[in-house]
N, C-alpha and C positions, 0 to 999 in steps of 0.2 A: 572418565576424565577426572571426577572428584577423587577417585582412589589415587590417581597419579599425583594430584596436588597434595593429598594427605601424606603420601610417601616422600614427596619433596620437602614437606614442611617438617623439618627436624628442629631441635633446639640447638641452634648454632652458637658457638662461643668463640668464634674467630672469623674476622671479616677482611676482605681485600681493601686496603686503604686507598687504592687508586679509584675506587668506584664511590663517588659521592652521591647523595640523595638530595633531591630538591624539595622545596615546600610543596610544589604541585604534586609530586609523587606521594608525599605524605597525605595531602588532602584527598587524593584518589583512594588511598587505603581507608581513611576515616569515612569517606563517603560510602564505601561498601558497608562498613560497620553501621553507619547511620540507618541503613535500610533494613537491618535485621529486626526480628520480632522483639518486643519488649513487654514484660508483664504489665497488664493494665494499660499498655501503650504509654507508660509514664516517661520513657526515654530519659533516664536519670543521669546519663553520662556526658561528660565534656572531655576534650582532648587537648593536651598541651603538646605542641609540635616542636621538636628540637632537631635542627640540621646544621646549624652554624657552630663553629668551633667553640666560642665562649659558652654556648648552651651545653654542648657536649661535655666540656670540661667541668661544668657545674654538676651534671647528673652522674657521670661515670663513677666518681669516687664515693658516691652515696649508695651505690648498688653492690651487692655481693653475688658472685657467680660461682657455679660449679661446686656446691657444698660437698659433693661426694669426692671431689678431688682437691682438698684444701692445700695440698703441697704445690699445686700448680699456680695459684693466684690468678685465675682466669679473669678476663681475657688477657692474652699476651699483649704487651705494650705496642707491638707492631701489627696487631689485629683488632683494633678497637672498632666499635660500630660507627657507622656513618650517620646514624640518626637514632632518635628515641621518640616514642609516643608515650606520654604519661596519661593513663586513663584515670579520670577523676570523677568522683561522686559529686553531683550538684545538689547540695543539701537544701537549697531553696525549693527544689522541685520534689525531692524525696529525702526527708530528713534522716532516715535510718540507713546507713551504708550497708548493713548486713542484708537489707531487703533487695539489694541490687546486684548481689554476687553472681547470679545467673547471667545477667546482662553483661557484666564485666567479662565473664568467660566466653560468652557468645561473640562479643565485640572483638576480643583479643584473637580468638581463633579465626574469625572472619578476616581480620587485618592480616594475619599470618598466611592464610590461604591466598589472599589477594597478592601478598608480597611474593609468595612462591610462584604464582602465575606470572608475575613480572620479572622473574629471575633473581629475586632477592630472598633473603632468609632472615630469621629473627629468633628472639628468645624472650619468653615471658619471664619477667623478674618480679618475684614477690618478696624477695629478701632485700628490703630497704626500710629506712626510717621515714615514715610518711610526714612527720612533723618537720624534720630537717629538710626533706625534699621540698615541701610546700614553702618553707622559709627561703630556701635557696632560689626557688623559682618565683618568689614573691607572689604566691597565689593568695587570693582573698580567703578569708576564713570559711566561706561557704563551699570551697572546692577542696575535697580531700582525696589525695592520691590513693588509688586502689591497686594499680598494677603499672609496671614500667615494661615497655616492649623495646628491646634493642633491635636495630635493623641494619642490614648491609648486604653486600654480596658475599655469600659464604666462601670462606677460604680454608675449609677443613672438610674432611670426609667423616660422615656419620653413618654407621652401619647398624641396622637392626639385627638382633640375634635372638635365638631362643633362650629362655631361662635355663640355666645349667642345672645339673643334678643337685647342687646345694640349695637351689631355690632363690638365690640372691637376685634382687632386682637392681642392684647398684651398678650404675654405668661406670665405664672404665676406659682407659686409653692404652694402646700398645706402644711398643718402642718406636714405631713410625708416627706416633701421635694420631692414629686413627681412633675415633671415638666410637665405642660400642655401647648399644642400649639394649639390654635384655627386655623382651616382650613376652608376656604370658601367651599361651596358645589360645586359639578360639575355643577349643574344647574345655579349657580351664575356666572360661568366662561364661559359657552357656549353662544355665540352670537346668534345663530339660532338653 
């Protein structure tokens, strides 16, 4: 079952605009992340939930998507996400944001696996200006955005493929807008 969720959990860059996401659904996703392990049990993260249009309109232009496809300017205007979760470092609890990067990754992956289980998809976005985002969201100084997760019902096909003979890991799209993601083989990853 976990393998099926991992396979469903792709980096989606296009969403069905007819499927909205509620605050309650976002709370359920964050509640799953809340239960994950944390180094020293410090639990240094807080979560900004965005599901209403004014919030979405603030966040979307501050993010950059699909760096390997700069000619596309993803997401397409008719396939914007239905929600965002901004994972923030609570510096009153743990002052050094670098000390909590593992927790950010664990929380983000947990949120996305829970989203996949609920028939949703998402994208971890690290390409944003934290200061501008904090200002736009009117976050207090002790909350530092670490990662943005876009969420929605996927409206695109993502296919995993083997790394080609050229060794390129760059994702790409074909003429039908199918998104291909090369993955290294298990043999390439195992040391012994």
